[in-house]
C-alpha positions as CSV (number, residue, x, y, z in Angstrom):
1,M,0.0,0.0,0.0
2,S,1.3,3.5,-0.8
3,V,2.3,6.1,1.7
4,T,-0.2,8.8,2.5
5,I,1.0,12.2,3.9
6,K,-1.3,14.1,6.2
7,T,-0.8,17.7,7.4
8,V,-1.1,18.1,11.1
9,S,-4.2,20.3,11.6
10,S,-5.6,19.6,15.1
11,R,-4.4,19.2,18.7
12,G,-5.1,15.5,18.3
13,D,-2.8,15.3,15.2
14,L,-0.1,17.2,17.1
15,K,-0.3,14.7,20.0
16,T,0.0,11.9,17.5
17,F,3.0,13.6,16.0
18,V,4.8,14.0,19.3
19,K,4.0,10.4,20.4
20,F,5.2,8.7,17.2
21,P,8.9,8.3,18.3
22,L,7.9,7.0,21.7
23,E,6.5,4.0,19.8
24,L,9.3,3.8,17.2
25,Y,12.0,3.7,19.9
26,K,10.2,1.9,22.7
27,A,12.7,-1.1,22.5
28,C,15.8,1.1,22.0
29,P,18.0,1.4,25.1
30,F,19.8,4.5,23.7
31,Y,16.9,6.8,22.8
32,V,15.9,9.5,25.4
33,P,12.7,11.4,24.5
34,N,12.0,15.1,25.2
35,L,9.5,15.9,27.8
36,F,6.1,15.5,26.2
37,L,4.6,18.8,27.2
38,D,7.7,20.7,26.1
39,E,7.4,19.1,22.7
40,L,3.8,20.1,22.4
41,N,4.6,23.7,23.2
42,A,7.6,23.8,20.8
43,L,5.5,22.6,17.9
44,D,2.3,24.6,18.6
45,P,2.5,27.9,16.7
46,K,0.3,29.5,19.3
47,R,2.8,28.7,22.1
48,N,6.2,29.0,20.3
49,P,7.2,32.6,20.0
50,M,9.6,31.6,17.1
51,S,6.4,31.2,15.0
52,K,6.5,35.0,14.6
53,Y,9.8,34.6,12.7
54,A,9.3,31.3,10.9
55,K,6.8,29.5,8.7
56,S,6.2,25.8,9.4
57,R,4.0,22.8,8.6
58,L,4.0,19.4,10.3
59,F,3.4,16.2,8.4
60,L,2.5,12.6,9.4
61,A,3.1,9.6,7.1
62,Y,0.6,6.7,7.1
63,K,0.9,3.3,5.6
64,D,-1.6,0.5,6.0
65,G,-3.6,2.7,8.3
66,K,-0.7,3.2,10.7
67,V,1.6,6.2,11.4
68,V,5.0,5.3,10.0
69,G,6.8,8.7,10.0
70,R,6.7,12.4,10.8
71,T,8.5,15.6,9.9
72,A,8.4,19.3,10.3
73,A,9.0,21.7,7.4
74,I,10.5,25.0,8.8
75,I,11.4,28.3,7.1
76,N,13.5,30.2,9.5
77,E,13.3,33.8,8.2
78,I,16.0,35.2,10.6
79,A,18.6,32.6,9.5
80,N,17.6,33.0,5.8
81,R,18.1,36.8,6.1
82,D,21.3,36.7,8.1
83,W,22.9,33.9,6.0
84,N,21.5,35.1,2.7
85,H,20.0,31.9,1.6
86,R,16.5,30.4,0.8
87,E,16.4,27.3,2.9
88,V,13.6,25.1,4.0
89,R,14.5,22.9,6.9
90,F,13.3,19.5,7.9
91,G,13.3,18.7,11.6
92,W,11.6,16.4,14.1
93,T,12.0,13.8,11.4
94,D,11.5,10.1,12.3
95,F,10.4,7.2,10.1
96,I,10.4,3.4,9.9
97,D,13.1,1.7,7.8
98,D,11.2,2.1,4.5
99,K,12.6,4.4,1.8
100,E,9.1,5.0,0.4
101,V,8.2,6.6,3.7
102,S,11.3,8.8,4.0
103,R,11.0,9.9,0.4
104,A,7.3,10.9,0.8
105,L,8.2,13.0,3.9
106,L,11.1,14.8,2.2
107,E,8.9,15.5,-0.8
108,A,6.3,17.1,1.4
109,V,9.0,19.3,2.9
110,I,10.3,20.2,-0.5
111,A,6.8,21.1,-1.8
112,F,6.3,23.4,1.2
113,G,9.7,25.0,0.5
114,K,9.0,25.6,-3.2
115,E,5.5,27.0,-2.3
116,H,7.4,29.7,-0.4
117,G,10.2,30.3,-2.9
118,M,13.0,28.3,-1.3
119,D,15.7,26.7,-3.3
120,T,17.5,24.4,-0.8
121,V,16.4,21.8,1.7
122,S,18.5,21.1,4.8
123,G,18.2,19.1,8.0
124,P,17.7,17.8,10.5
125,L,17.4,21.3,11.9
126,G,14.9,23.0,14.2
127,F,13.4,26.5,14.6
128,T,16.6,27.6,16.3
129,D,19.9,26.0,17.4
130,F,18.4,25.1,20.8
131,D,16.1,22.6,19.1
132,N,17.1,19.1,18.1
133,E,19.4,19.1,15.1
134,G,21.7,16.8,13.3
135,C,21.4,13.2,12.3
136,V,23.6,10.7,14.2
137,V,25.9,9.0,11.6
138,E,28.5,7.5,14.0
139,G,28.3,6.4,17.6
140,F,25.1,4.3,17.9
141,D,25.9,2.2,21.0
142,D,25.5,4.6,23.9
143,I,22.6,6.4,25.5
144,S,22.0,9.9,24.3
145,S,22.0,12.9,26.6
146,Y,18.8,14.7,27.3
147,C,19.6,17.7,25.1
148,L,21.0,15.8,22.1
149,K,18.8,13.2,20.4
150,Y,19.6,9.7,19.2
151,N,18.4,8.2,15.9
152,F,18.6,4.7,14.3
153,P,21.6,4.1,11.9
154,Y,19.4,3.8,8.8
155,Y,18.4,7.5,8.9
156,G,21.6,8.7,7.3
157,E,21.5,5.9,4.7
158,H,18.0,7.1,3.7
159,Y,19.1,10.8,3.4
160,E,22.0,9.8,1.2
161,A,19.8,7.7,-1.0
162,L,17.5,10.7,-1.4
163,G,20.4,12.7,-2.8
164,L,21.2,14.7,0.3
165,G,24.8,15.4,1.0
166,K,26.9,16.5,4.1
167,V,26.9,20.2,4.8
168,N,28.0,20.2,8.4
169,D,29.2,17.7,11.1
170,W,29.2,18.1,14.9
171,I,31.2,15.9,17.3
172,E,30.3,14.9,20.9
173,Y,32.7,13.9,23.6
174,R,32.5,12.3,27.0
175,I,35.0,14.2,29.3
176,F,36.0,12.6,32.5
177,V,36.0,14.8,35.7
178,P,39.5,14.8,37.2
179,E,40.0,13.9,40.9
180,Q,41.4,17.4,41.5
181,L,41.7,20.7,39.6
182,P,44.9,20.7,37.4
183,E,47.4,23.1,38.9
184,K,47.9,24.9,35.5
185,V,44.1,25.8,35.5
186,V,44.3,27.2,39.1
187,R,47.4,29.2,38.2
188,A,46.0,30.5,34.9
189,A,42.7,31.4,36.5
190,R,44.4,33.5,39.2
191,I,46.4,35.4,36.5
192,I,43.3,36.0,34.3
193,R,41.2,37.1,37.3
194,E,43.8,39.7,38.4
195,R,44.8,40.9,34.9
196,F,41.3,41.6,33.7
197,E,39.6,42.3,37.0
198,L,37.1,39.5,36.6
199,K,34.9,37.7,39.1
200,V,32.7,34.6,39.3
201,R,29.1,35.4,39.9
202,K,26.5,33.0,41.3
203,I,22.8,33.8,41.0
204,T,19.5,32.5,42.2
205,K,16.4,31.7,40.1
206,R,14.8,34.8,41.5
207,Q,17.7,36.9,40.2
208,V,17.4,35.3,36.8
209,K,14.0,37.0,36.4
210,K,14.4,40.1,38.6
211,E,17.8,41.1,37.1
212,A,17.2,39.8,33.6
213,Y,20.0,37.3,33.7
214,G,18.3,35.1,31.2
215,Q,18.5,37.9,28.7
216,K,22.1,38.6,29.6
217,I,23.1,35.0,29.1
218,F,21.5,34.6,25.7
219,D,22.8,38.0,24.6
220,L,26.3,36.6,25.3
221,V,25.4,33.4,23.5
222,N,24.3,35.5,20.5
223,R,27.6,37.4,20.5
224,T,29.6,34.2,20.9
225,Y,28.0,31.9,18.3
226,N,26.6,34.3,15.6
227,A,29.3,33.3,13.1
228,L,28.8,29.6,13.4
229,F,26.9,27.4,10.9
230,D,23.4,28.6,10.3
231,F,23.1,30.2,13.7
232,T,19.9,32.1,14.6
233,V,20.3,35.2,16.7
234,L,17.4,34.9,19.1
235,P,14.8,37.7,19.6
236,P,13.9,38.7,23.2
237,E,10.6,36.9,23.4
238,V,12.2,33.7,22.1
239,I,14.9,34.1,24.8
240,D,12.2,34.5,27.5
241,S,10.6,31.2,26.3
242,Y,13.8,29.3,26.5
243,V,14.5,30.7,30.0
244,D,11.1,29.5,31.2
245,T,11.7,26.1,29.6
246,Y,15.2,25.5,31.1
247,L,15.0,27.3,34.4
248,G,13.0,24.6,36.1
249,L,15.5,21.9,35.0
250,L,18.7,23.8,36.0
251,D,20.5,23.7,39.4
252,L,22.1,27.1,39.4
253,N,25.0,25.8,41.5
254,Y,26.3,24.3,38.3
255,V,26.0,27.5,36.3
256,T,29.2,29.6,36.1
257,L,29.0,33.3,35.2
258,I,32.0,35.6,34.7
259,E,31.6,39.4,35.0
260,N,34.1,42.2,34.4
261,K,34.5,45.1,36.8
262,E,31.7,47.0,35.1
263,G,29.3,44.0,35.8
264,K,29.1,43.0,32.2
265,L,28.7,39.3,31.6
266,V,31.7,38.1,29.5
267,G,31.9,34.4,30.1
268,L,29.7,31.5,31.2
269,A,29.3,27.7,31.5
270,V,25.8,26.2,31.8
271,T,25.8,22.6,33.0
272,M,23.0,20.4,34.1
273,P,23.1,17.2,36.0
274,S,21.9,14.6,33.5
275,I,18.2,13.7,33.6
276,A,18.5,11.3,30.7
277,H,17.8,8.1,32.6
278,A,15.0,9.7,34.6
279,V,13.2,11.0,31.6
280,K,13.6,7.7,29.8
281,K,12.0,5.9,32.8
282,G,9.0,8.1,32.4
283,N,9.1,7.8,28.6
284,G,8.9,11.6,28.4
285,Y,5.7,11.9,30.5
286,L,5.5,13.6,33.9
287,F,2.4,11.5,34.9
288,P,1.7,9.1,36.4
289,F,5.2,8.5,37.8
290,G,7.6,10.4,35.5
291,W,7.7,13.4,37.9
292,W,9.0,11.2,40.7
293,H,11.9,9.9,38.6
294,L,12.7,13.4,37.5
295,L,12.6,14.9,41.0
296,K,14.7,12.0,42.4
297,S,17.4,12.5,39.8
298,M,17.5,16.3,40.2
299,Y,17.3,16.6,44.0
300,F,18.0,13.4,45.8
301,K,20.3,11.0,43.8
302,H,21.8,12.5,40.7
303,E,23.2,10.5,37.8
304,E,27.0,10.1,37.3
305,G,27.0,12.4,34.3
306,I,26.5,16.1,33.7
307,E,25.5,17.7,30.5
308,L,27.8,20.5,29.3
309,M,25.1,22.6,27.7
310,L,26.9,25.9,26.9
311,I,30.3,27.5,27.2
312,A,30.5,31.0,25.9
313,V,33.1,33.8,25.9
314,D,32.6,37.3,24.8
315,P,34.5,38.0,21.5
316,E,36.4,40.8,23.3
317,Y,37.9,38.3,25.7
318,R,38.6,35.5,23.2
319,N,42.1,34.0,23.2
320,R,42.8,35.6,26.6
321,G,42.6,32.5,28.7
322,L,39.1,33.1,30.1
323,H,38.3,29.4,29.9
324,A,40.7,28.8,32.8
325,L,38.6,31.0,35.1
326,I,35.4,29.2,33.9
327,F,36.9,25.8,34.3
328,E,38.2,26.5,37.8
329,D,34.7,27.1,39.1
330,M,32.9,24.6,36.8
331,I,35.2,21.6,37.5
332,G,35.5,22.4,41.1
333,N,31.7,22.2,41.4
334,L,31.7,18.9,39.5
335,I,34.3,17.4,41.8
336,R,32.4,18.5,44.9
337,G,29.2,17.1,43.4
338,G,30.7,13.7,42.8
339,F,30.2,13.6,39.0
340,K,32.2,11.2,37.0
341,Y,32.0,12.7,33.5
342,G,30.4,15.4,31.4
343,E,28.7,15.0,28.1
344,S,29.8,17.8,25.7
345,N,27.3,19.7,23.6
346,A,27.6,19.1,19.8
347,E,30.8,20.8,18.7
348,M,31.5,21.7,15.0
349,E,34.2,19.4,13.7
350,T,36.0,22.5,12.2
351,N,35.8,24.5,15.4
352,N,39.3,23.5,16.8
353,S,39.3,26.3,19.3
354,V,36.4,24.7,21.2
355,Q,37.6,21.2,20.9
356,N,41.1,22.2,22.1
357,I,39.7,23.3,25.5
358,W,39.3,19.7,26.5
359,N,42.9,18.7,25.6
360,D,44.0,18.7,29.2
361,Y,41.3,16.3,30.3
362,L,40.7,12.6,29.7
363,K,38.1,12.3,27.0
364,E,36.6,9.9,24.6
365,F,34.7,10.3,21.3
366,K,31.0,9.6,21.8
367,R,29.1,10.5,18.7
368,R,29.0,12.3,15.3
369,R,26.0,14.0,13.9
370,R,25.4,15.6,10.5
371,V,23.2,18.1,8.7
372,F,22.3,17.1,5.1
373,S,21.3,19.4,2.2
374,K,20.6,19.6,-1.5
375,K,19.2,22.1,-4.0
376,I,15.5,21.7,-4.9
């Protein structure tokens, strides 16, 4: 029976869209879902403020009366303007191992793109760089972190068969926490702190809102990453949405902020004790018992790993050794917290300056993920 593509047009369709990978990966030990309610909000144009800056359409694929795939077609107008291209993205893309299904999904995305004058299709990508992006092409035998998603090995094979080629790769590492801070880090941190009159700042969740630290953090992220592949500079209301999403999951003891003598935020590290196993136990749901697994992991007995979500340094302080000051606080916190290792965020394979900051620590390659693209 042929594949039928249906546009998501109701709340019920949207729930079916979000639930599909939970069924597809139910027997996979490496897949960690997003929290179900967060996914609903991210994909609902009435609740996602990025909808003001992007066009999108969600598709479900059916075969023999069953859902066999899903994808989102996204036109990010900020990225298209800033990078001077006409790109339609595919994201939230999952499918059974059937090339008829993956082809039908991609054709739906391409048709949406052509309808709006696009000339290139790329993905997996989300609305912004804080959504799921990249297809895993290497490193399939380890559980994913919460922030970076897993996919079956056949995904990349399907994309290549559909004529899509590599446009960008990211690499992920597992970095092991040392038993004590390296002396060279302590020494370098002392020098940098005195030379540039910098200080480590710790904040509370109340201060994040009252003193607009969420905005300050993302302003620094925008300044740090705006030259990297297809990066989307986030508007204020989108920043507020991400702050609301992540603030409840973060333990601010593991957030390091560096300020100069004028009080300007010039460096940061945002880390989060891993909730991957806890979320997996609840299969992405908070009820009936998912909330307990999550609370237990966050407040009573944390996992051995921590997710290294963000490290950012103001361009004015780049190549001045500011990472030593960040690492002195961050690694000290991880040692005191009893963590064994950190899961890096996805790092561009060509971004040697970022990858080199881990050279003084024991690390191992974990995973490679890729964005594919072609002209349409």
